[in-house]
TORDRENLO-242211 format. One record per residue: residue in one letter; x, y, z of N, C-alpha, C in turn. Coordinates in nm, 2 decimals. Last residue first. Layout:
  r     nxx     nyy     nzz    caxx    cayy    cazz     cxx     cyy     czz
  A       X       Y       Z       X       Y       Z       X       Y       Z
...
This chain:
  r     nxx     nyy     nzz    caxx    cayy    cazz     cxx     cyy     czz
  T   11.81    5.60    1.55   11.68    5.64    1.61   11.59    5.51    1.62
  V   12.13    5.71    1.51   12.05    5.59    1.54   11.92    5.63    1.61
  G   12.25    5.91    1.23   12.20    5.89    1.37   12.12    5.77    1.39
  Q   12.51    5.84    1.01   12.37    5.85    1.03   12.34    5.83    1.18
  F   12.77    5.81    0.92   12.74    5.92    1.00   12.59    5.95    1.01
  F   12.69    5.61    0.64   12.80    5.67    0.72   12.74    5.80    0.79
  R   12.50    5.51    0.48   12.48    5.49    0.62   12.59    5.56    0.71
  K   12.59    5.55    0.22   12.47    5.63    0.26   12.45    5.61    0.41
  F   12.80    5.37    0.18   12.83    5.51    0.21   12.71    5.59    0.26
  R   12.88    5.08    0.26   12.74    5.14    0.25   12.76    5.29    0.28
  M   13.13    4.91    0.08   13.09    5.01    0.18   12.95    5.07    0.15
  A   13.19    4.74   -0.13   13.14    4.68   -0.01   13.08    4.79    0.09
  V   13.29    4.90   -0.33   13.16    4.83   -0.36   13.10    4.78   -0.23
  P   13.52    5.00   -0.22   13.42    5.09   -0.26   13.28    5.03   -0.29
  W   13.67    4.76   -0.16   13.61    4.84   -0.05   13.50    4.93   -0.11
  K   13.81    4.61   -0.34   13.67    4.59   -0.33   13.60    4.68   -0.23
  W   14.07    4.68   -0.31   14.01    4.71   -0.44   13.86    4.69   -0.44
  F   14.14    4.58   -0.06   14.11    4.72   -0.07   14.05    4.76   -0.21
  Q   14.13    4.33    0.10   14.08    4.35   -0.04   14.04    4.49   -0.07
  Y   14.18    4.32    0.37   14.30    4.33    0.28   14.26    4.35    0.13
  W   13.93    4.28    0.48   14.00    4.40    0.52   14.12    4.43    0.42
  R   13.70    4.16    0.23   13.78    4.14    0.35   13.87    4.27    0.36
  A   13.38    4.25    0.11   13.53    4.26    0.09   13.60    4.24    0.23
  A   13.12    4.22    0.16   13.17    4.17    0.03   13.32    4.18    0.01
  G   13.00    4.33    0.38   13.08    4.21    0.40   13.13    4.15    0.27
  N   12.89    4.58    0.37   12.80    4.46    0.35   12.87    4.33    0.35
  T   12.96    4.82    0.62   13.00    4.74    0.51   12.91    4.62    0.49
  S   12.99    5.14    0.77   12.91    5.02    0.74   12.96    4.95    0.61
  Y   13.04    5.38    1.02   13.10    5.30    0.91   13.00    5.19    0.89
  F   12.92    5.52    1.21   13.03    5.59    1.15   13.09    5.51    1.04
  L   12.60    5.60    1.35   12.68    5.50    1.27   12.80    5.58    1.21
  V   12.54    5.71    1.68   12.56    5.74    1.54   12.64    5.63    1.47
  E   12.43    5.60    1.93   12.42    5.73    1.89   12.43    5.76    1.74
  A   12.31    5.38    2.18   12.36    5.39    2.04   12.33    5.53    1.99
  R   12.40    5.42    2.52   12.30    5.44    2.42   12.36    5.45    2.28
  G   12.53    5.17    2.74   12.52    5.30    2.69   12.42    5.30    2.58
  V   12.51    4.96    2.93   12.64    5.01    2.89   12.63    5.15    2.83
  L   12.33    4.82    3.19   12.33    4.91    3.08   12.47    4.96    3.05
  N   12.34    4.67    3.42   12.39    4.61    3.30   12.39    4.70    3.18
  A   12.21    4.81    3.62   12.35    4.80    3.63   12.41    4.75    3.50
  K   11.94    4.77    3.56   12.00    4.90    3.52   12.15    4.90    3.53
  P   11.88    4.44    3.42   11.90    4.53    3.54   11.97    4.66    3.49
  I   11.63    4.34    3.20   11.77    4.39    3.21   11.79    4.48    3.33
  F   11.46    4.03    3.18   11.46    4.17    3.22   11.61    4.21    3.24
  G   11.56    3.79    2.93   11.48    3.84    3.04   11.49    3.99    3.06
  V   11.75    3.60    2.80   11.77    3.74    2.82   11.69    3.79    2.94
  A   11.70    3.32    2.83   11.81    3.37    2.75   11.85    3.51    2.78
  S   11.46    3.28    2.97   11.58    3.19    3.00   11.71    3.24    2.93
  R   11.28    3.46    2.85   11.32    3.48    2.99   11.45    3.40    3.02
  V   11.24    3.63    2.58   11.29    3.49    2.61   11.35    3.50    2.75
  R   11.18    3.89    2.57   11.06    3.80    2.56   11.11    3.65    2.60
  S   11.41    4.02    2.55   11.35    4.01    2.68   11.23    3.92    2.68
  D   11.54    3.82    2.27   11.54    3.94    2.36   11.47    3.92    2.49
  Q   11.64    3.73    1.97   11.63    3.67    2.11   11.65    3.79    2.20
  S   11.48    3.78    1.67   11.55    3.84    1.78   11.53    3.77    1.91
  N   11.31    3.75    1.45   11.45    3.70    1.44   11.53    3.77    1.55
  D   11.07    3.88    1.45   11.07    3.73    1.44   11.21    3.67    1.44
  R   11.15    4.15    1.46   11.07    4.09    1.57   11.07    3.94    1.57
  N   11.38    4.35    1.45   11.35    4.23    1.36   11.27    4.13    1.44
  D   11.42    4.50    1.67   11.33    4.55    1.57   11.29    4.45    1.46
  G   11.42    4.33    1.99   11.48    4.36    1.86   11.38    4.41    1.76
  M   11.35    4.48    2.31   11.32    4.39    2.20   11.40    4.43    2.08
  A   11.36    4.49    2.67   11.41    4.53    2.54   11.37    4.43    2.43
  F   11.28    4.63    2.98   11.24    4.52    2.88   11.28    4.57    2.74
  Y   11.46    4.68    3.29   11.40    4.72    3.16   11.37    4.60    3.07
  H   11.47    4.76    3.64   11.49    4.68    3.53   11.42    4.73    3.41
  G   11.39    4.89    3.87   11.53    4.89    3.84   11.57    4.80    3.73
  A   11.11    4.68    3.93   11.18    4.81    3.96   11.33    4.79    3.93
  P   11.01    4.46    3.66   11.04    4.49    3.80   11.11    4.63    3.81
  V   10.75    4.45    3.43   10.89    4.49    3.45   10.92    4.53    3.59
  I   10.57    4.18    3.36   10.56    4.30    3.45   10.71    4.34    3.48
  Y   10.44    4.03    3.08   10.56    4.06    3.15   10.54    4.19    3.23
  L   10.22    3.77    2.99   10.23    3.91    3.03   10.36    3.93    3.12
  D   10.34    3.56    2.72   10.28    3.59    2.85   10.29    3.74    2.88
  T   10.28    3.61    2.36   10.36    3.59    2.48   10.28    3.60    2.61
  N   10.30    3.57    2.04   10.19    3.55    2.14   10.26    3.51    2.28
  D   10.53    3.58    1.90   10.42    3.67    1.86   10.30    3.66    1.95
  L   10.73    3.40    1.92   10.73    3.51    2.01   10.63    3.62    1.98
  P   10.68    3.21    1.72   10.69    3.17    1.86   10.69    3.28    1.96
  G   10.44    3.38    1.50   10.56    3.31    1.53   10.57    3.28    1.68
  N   10.23    3.51    1.38   10.20    3.39    1.45   10.32    3.31    1.48
  D   10.27    3.71    1.20   10.22    3.75    1.33   10.18    3.63    1.42
  T   10.58    3.71    1.02   10.45    3.66    1.05   10.40    3.71    1.18
  I   10.79    3.89    0.98   10.77    3.79    0.88   10.63    3.73    0.90
  E   10.83    4.22    1.04   10.74    4.11    1.08   10.73    4.01    0.97
  L   11.04    4.48    1.15   11.01    4.38    1.05   10.92    4.27    1.11
  I   11.00    4.84    1.22   11.02    4.70    1.26   10.99    4.61    1.14
  E   11.11    5.17    1.29   11.06    5.07    1.20   11.09    4.93    1.25
  H   10.97    5.42    1.51   11.08    5.34    1.46   11.02    5.23    1.37
  K   10.88    5.71    1.70   10.86    5.61    1.60   10.98    5.54    1.55
  R   10.75    5.84    2.00   10.87    5.80    1.93   10.83    5.69    1.83
  G   10.51    5.90    2.15   10.53    5.95    2.02   10.65    5.90    1.94
  G   10.42    5.81    2.39   10.51    5.92    2.39   10.54    5.98    2.26
  P   10.43    5.47    2.30   10.37    5.57    2.39   10.47    5.69    2.41
  L   10.55    5.43    1.96   10.55    5.39    2.10   10.47    5.50    2.18
  T   10.47    5.32    1.66   10.47    5.44    1.74   10.45    5.41    1.88
  E   10.63    5.17    1.38   10.56    5.15    1.51   10.58    5.28    1.59
  E   10.59    5.09    1.05   10.63    5.20    1.14   10.56    5.18    1.27
  F   10.70    4.77    0.91   10.60    4.86    0.97   10.66    4.97    1.04
  R   10.74    4.54    0.64   10.80    4.65    0.73   10.69    4.74    0.78
  A   10.78    4.21    0.53   10.69    4.32    0.57   10.75    4.41    0.67
  V   11.04    4.14    0.31   10.98    4.12    0.44   10.90    4.24    0.47
  R   11.18    3.97    0.04   11.10    4.08    0.08   11.03    4.05    0.21
  V   11.48    3.88   -0.12   11.38    3.85   -0.01   11.31    3.97    0.03
  V   11.64    3.74   -0.39   11.58    3.86   -0.33   11.47    3.82   -0.24
  N   11.92    3.52   -0.36   11.78    3.54   -0.39   11.73    3.67   -0.32
  G   12.18    3.46   -0.30   12.16    3.55   -0.41   12.02    3.57   -0.45
  Y   12.22    3.33   -0.07   12.21    3.24   -0.19   12.19    3.33   -0.32
  Q   12.21    3.51    0.13   12.34    3.45    0.10   12.34    3.36   -0.03
  N   11.97    3.75    0.00   12.02    3.66    0.09   12.15    3.60    0.05
  T   11.90    4.09   -0.04   11.95    3.97   -0.11   12.02    3.88   -0.01
  E   11.61    4.26    0.06   11.75    4.23    0.07   11.78    4.11   -0.01
  V   11.37    4.50    0.15   11.42    4.41    0.05   11.57    4.39    0.07
  F   11.08    4.56    0.33   11.23    4.56    0.34   11.28    4.46    0.24
  D   10.80    4.73    0.18   10.87    4.61    0.23   11.02    4.64    0.24
  S   10.66    5.04    0.31   10.72    4.96    0.20   10.80    4.84    0.26
  I   10.44    5.00    0.59   10.51    5.08    0.49   10.58    4.99    0.39
  R   10.17    4.98    0.82   10.25    4.91    0.71   10.31    5.01    0.61
  K   10.20    5.09    1.15   10.15    5.12    1.01   10.24    5.05    0.91
  R   10.09    5.04    1.48   10.19    5.02    1.37   10.12    5.04    1.24
  I   10.05    5.13    1.81   10.00    5.15    1.68   10.12    5.12    1.58
  V   10.01    4.90    2.07   10.10    5.00    2.01   10.06    5.01    1.86
  P    9.73    4.85    2.28    9.81    4.81    2.16    9.89    4.93    2.11
  A    9.74    4.87    2.63    9.70    4.93    2.51    9.79    4.88    2.39
  G    9.84    4.75    2.86    9.71    4.71    2.82    9.67    4.77    2.69
  N   10.11    4.83    2.88   10.01    4.87    2.98    9.87    4.86    2.93
  I   10.15    4.77    2.55   10.21    4.83    2.67   10.11    4.88    2.76
  H   10.17    4.52    2.31   10.09    4.59    2.40   10.17    4.64    2.52
  L   10.24    4.45    1.97   10.30    4.49    2.10   10.19    4.56    2.18
  I   10.12    4.20    1.77   10.10    4.34    1.81   10.15    4.36    1.95
  G   10.13    3.93    1.73   10.23    4.01    1.67   10.23    4.16    1.70
  R    9.93    3.82    1.89    9.92    3.81    1.75   10.01    3.91    1.67
  R   10.06    4.02    2.14    9.94    3.94    2.10    9.92    3.94    1.95
  V   10.29    4.07    2.39   10.27    4.06    2.25   10.15    3.97    2.22
  Q   10.32    4.29    2.67   10.27    4.16    2.62   10.26    4.18    2.46
  I   10.40    4.44    2.98   10.44    4.42    2.83   10.38    4.29    2.79
  R   10.37    4.69    3.20   10.31    4.56    3.17   10.33    4.54    3.02
  D   10.61    4.88    3.39   10.53    4.85    3.27   10.48    4.71    3.26
  G   10.79    4.89    3.60   10.65    4.90    3.63   10.56    4.87    3.51
  P   11.05    5.04    3.41   11.01    4.98    3.54   10.86    5.00    3.57
  L   10.97    5.01    3.06   11.03    5.08    3.17   10.98    5.01    3.30
  G   11.01    4.85    2.75   10.94    4.86    2.87   11.03    4.92    2.98
  I   11.19    4.89    2.53   11.04    4.90    2.51   10.97    4.92    2.64
  I   11.49    4.97    2.39   11.42    4.97    2.52   11.27    4.99    2.50
  R   11.62    4.75    2.15   11.55    4.87    2.18   11.47    4.86    2.31
  K   11.96    4.62    2.17   11.82    4.61    2.15   11.75    4.75    2.17
  I   12.25    4.44    2.18   12.20    4.57    2.15   12.05    4.55    2.10
  Y   12.48    4.29    2.41   12.36    4.29    2.33   12.32    4.43    2.30
  D   12.78    4.14    2.50   12.72    4.27    2.47   12.60    4.24    2.38
  T   12.84    3.91    2.77   12.81    3.94    2.63   12.74    4.07    2.60
  K   12.84    3.92    3.05   12.97    3.94    2.97   12.94    3.98    2.83
  N   12.64    3.83    3.21   12.70    3.96    3.25   12.83    3.98    3.17
  D   12.47    3.62    3.16   12.62    3.59    3.18   12.70    3.71    3.22
  T   12.21    3.70    3.17   12.23    3.56    3.20   12.38    3.53    3.21
  P   12.21    3.97    3.08   12.19    3.94    3.22   12.22    3.80    3.26
  L   12.44    4.10    2.87   12.34    4.00    2.88   12.33    3.96    3.02
  K   12.49    4.45    2.89   12.55    4.32    2.92   12.44    4.22    2.94
  F   12.37    4.66    2.62   12.37    4.62    2.76   12.45    4.48    2.77
  V   12.29    4.94    2.43   12.38    4.83    2.45   12.38    4.79    2.60
  A   11.98    5.06    2.29   12.08    5.05    2.40   12.16    4.93    2.39
  V   11.78    5.29    2.16   11.85    5.17    2.12   11.97    5.16    2.21
  D   11.48    5.41    2.32   11.63    5.41    2.30   11.68    5.28    2.25
  G   11.22    5.36    2.38   11.25    5.37    2.23   11.40    5.38    2.21
  R   11.20    5.53    2.67   11.13    5.43    2.59   11.16    5.46    2.44
  E   11.51    5.63    2.81   11.38    5.67    2.75   11.33    5.55    2.67
  P   11.68    5.56    3.11   11.66    5.54    2.97   11.52    5.59    2.93
  E   11.77    5.79    3.37   11.67    5.69    3.32   11.67    5.68    3.17
  T   12.09    5.83    3.48   11.98    5.89    3.41   11.90    5.78    3.34
  F   12.32    5.83    3.75   12.22    5.76    3.67   12.12    5.85    3.60
  L   12.56    5.85    3.88   12.52    5.95    3.79   12.42    5.90    3.69
  V   12.62    5.50    3.92   12.64    5.63    3.96   12.60    5.73    3.85
  R   12.52    5.18    4.03   12.52    5.27    3.92   12.53    5.42    3.97
  G   12.70    4.94    4.21   12.57    4.98    4.16   12.58    5.07    4.03
  P   13.02    5.06    4.26   12.91    5.00    4.32   12.78    5.04    4.26
  I   13.29    5.01    4.06   13.18    5.11    4.08   13.07    5.03    4.14
  L   13.47    4.81    4.03   13.52    4.93    4.10   13.41    5.03    4.13
  P   13.51    4.54    3.90   13.41    4.58    4.00   13.45    4.69    4.09
  L   13.55    4.56    3.55   13.62    4.56    3.68   13.52    4.61    3.79
  G   13.49    4.49    3.29   13.39    4.49    3.39   13.44    4.49    3.53
  F   13.69    4.53    3.10   13.68    4.40    3.16   13.58    4.39    3.27
  P   13.67    4.88    3.15   13.73    4.77    3.08   13.73    4.64    3.16
  L   13.35    5.00    3.27   13.49    4.99    3.28   13.54    4.87    3.20
  S   13.08    4.98    3.27   13.14    5.09    3.19   13.29    5.08    3.19
  Y   13.02    4.78    3.44   13.03    4.75    3.30   13.07    4.86    3.21
  R   12.99    4.91    3.68   13.12    4.83    3.66   13.13    4.80    3.51
  S   12.84    5.21    3.56   12.85    5.10    3.65   12.98    5.02    3.62
  Y   12.71    5.54    3.50   12.82    5.45    3.50   12.80    5.33    3.60
  G   12.47    5.70    3.29   12.55    5.70    3.41   12.65    5.58    3.39
  Y   12.35    5.69    3.05   12.28    5.63    3.16   12.36    5.63    3.29
  S   12.53    5.83    2.89   12.39    5.85    2.87   12.31    5.80    2.99
  Y   12.80    5.78    2.88   12.75    5.87    2.98   12.60    5.88    2.99
  K   12.87    5.64    2.65   12.87    5.57    2.78   12.81    5.65    2.90
  S   12.72    5.61    2.35   12.76    5.71    2.45   12.75    5.64    2.59
  V   12.86    5.43    2.08   12.77    5.43    2.20   12.81    5.53    2.30
  F   12.89    5.43    1.74   12.94    5.48    1.86   12.83    5.48    1.97
  L   12.91    5.15    1.50   12.85    5.27    1.56   12.92    5.31    1.69
  Y   12.89    4.98    1.20   12.98    5.02    1.32   12.92    5.15    1.37
  D   12.73    4.71    1.04   12.73    4.85    1.08   12.83    4.87    1.20
  G   12.72    4.44    0.99   12.83    4.52    0.93   12.83    4.67    0.96
  V   12.38    4.41    0.97   12.50    4.34    0.99   12.61    4.41    0.92
  L   12.21    4.72    1.05   12.24    4.61    0.96   12.36    4.54    1.00
  L   11.94    4.87    1.23   12.08    4.84    1.22   12.11    4.71    1.14
  T   11.67    4.89    1.15   11.74    5.00    1.20   11.89    4.98    1.19
  P   11.53    4.66    1.06   11.60    4.75    0.96   11.68    4.86    1.01
  I   11.76    4.47    1.24   11.72    4.51    1.11   11.57    4.55    1.12
  M   11.84    4.36    1.48   11.79    4.50    1.48   11.76    4.55    1.34
  S   11.93    4.10    1.43   11.82    4.12    1.52   11.76    4.26    1.52
  G   12.14    4.01    1.27   12.03    4.08    1.21   11.92    4.11    1.30
  S   12.48    4.06    1.41   12.36    3.98    1.38   12.25    4.07    1.32
  P   12.69    4.23    1.47   12.72    4.10    1.42   12.60    4.02    1.37
  I   12.79    4.56    1.46   12.66    4.48    1.46   12.69    4.34    1.40
  N   13.03    4.70    1.69   12.98    4.66    1.55   12.86    4.57    1.57
  F   13.11    5.00    1.87   13.06    4.87    1.86   13.02    4.83    1.72
  P   13.32    5.23    2.05   13.27    5.18    1.92   13.22    5.03    1.94
  E   13.22    5.46    2.30   13.28    5.33    2.27   13.23    5.28    2.14
  F   13.27    5.77    2.47   13.22    5.69    2.36   13.29    5.56    2.34
  G   13.32    5.84    2.78   13.27    5.91    2.66   13.20    5.82    2.57
  V   13.43    5.69    2.98   13.34    5.79    3.02   13.27    5.86    2.90
  T   13.59    5.48    2.85   13.51    5.45    2.97   13.40    5.56    3.00
  R   13.70    5.59    2.63   13.62    5.47    2.61   13.54    5.45    2.73
  V   13.85    5.80    2.74   13.74    5.83    2.65   13.65    5.71    2.63
  V   14.03    5.64    2.90   13.93    5.74    2.96   13.82    5.77    2.87
  L   14.16    5.50    2.70   14.09    5.43    2.80   13.98    5.52    2.87
  A   14.29    5.71    2.56   14.19    5.63    2.49   14.10    5.55    2.59
  I   14.46    5.80    2.77   14.35    5.89    2.71   14.25    5.81    2.64
  L   14.62    5.58    2.79   14.54    5.62    2.91   14.43    5.71    2.86
  V   14.74    5.57    2.54   14.66    5.46    2.58   14.57    5.50    2.70
  A   14.88    5.81    2.55   14.78    5.79    2.44   14.69    5.68    2.48
  Y   15.06    5.77    2.76   14.96    5.88    2.77   14.85    5.85    2.67
  V   15.21    5.56    2.64   15.14    5.54    2.77   15.03    5.64    2.78
  V   15.33    5.70    2.42   15.24    5.58    2.40   15.15    5.56    2.52
  T   15.48    5.89    2.56   15.37    5.93    2.46   15.27    5.82    2.44
  K   15.66    5.73    2.70   15.56    5.82    2.78   15.45    5.86    2.68
  I   15.80    5.62    2.49   15.72    5.54    2.58   15.62    5.62    2.65
  T   15.92    5.86    2.39   15.83    5.78    2.30   15.74    5.69    2.39
  D   16.08    5.94    2.60   15.97    6.03    2.56   15.87    5.95    2.47
  K   16.26    5.72    2.60   16.17    5.75    2.72   16.05    5.84    2.68
  L   16.38    5.76    2.36   16.31    5.64    2.38   16.21    5.66    2.50
  S   16.51    6.01    2.40   16.41    5.99    2.29   16.32    5.87    2.32
  N   16.68    5.94    2.61   16.57    6.04    2.63   16.46    6.03    2.53
  P   16.85    5.76    2.48   16.77    5.72    2.59   16.65    5.81    2.62
  K   16.95    5.95    2.27   16.87    5.83    2.24   16.79    5.78    2.36
  S   17.08    6.15    2.41   16.97    6.18    2.33   16.88    6.06    2.30
  D   17.32    6.11    2.54   17.20    6.10    2.62   17.07    6.12    2.54
  S   17.52    6.15    2.36   17.50    6.01    2.40   17.37    6.00    2.48
  M   17.54    6.42    2.32   17.48    6.34    2.22   17.44    6.20    2.27
């Protein structure tokens, strides 16, 4: 009987260690959870969305590992992102901060925005006006923003918001995407710091790709803190649970 307690403690420690190792492996090679802290991807992703990112979609680099440990040279098992993917990547200007945007430009592409219209390789991207995006701001006022369905080359469709077609990022220089790099933009076009801002984001090296956004598993509008369980049913956006990210 005297040996049972030490053995029980040892078994408990082993179980915890194994569980942590399994979680690290899943996080590294499988799926990693992320939350959305800003509105740059509205209407596709809302502040308070929680989603899973597939780490295997684009292969693996040092940024696939916890703390960005430099154990993987370059990128291995690489698969090219597709135009229109919603991707998580490490901000190229610091290689630490996680950003999530939509991949718009592939290596060799020529990207430019003219009067709010995205141009890829000299051709304007078709956009169609659909119903306004309606939200209530922090002051309780209802705000309506013009929403469009944009169709990228290849046929992939997604929704974007445009407050104006004459904002600071609605008329840009011509960007030529270098080999091994990508050009990403937020769907909330007038409220997104993305590849259009060279000094802050710029082109994304393929080594900085973390993974592809796959599915929302939880969403809250922020009306309830974690301990205010009585407010959870009101704060949760149940319709967004387990929705695919497109």
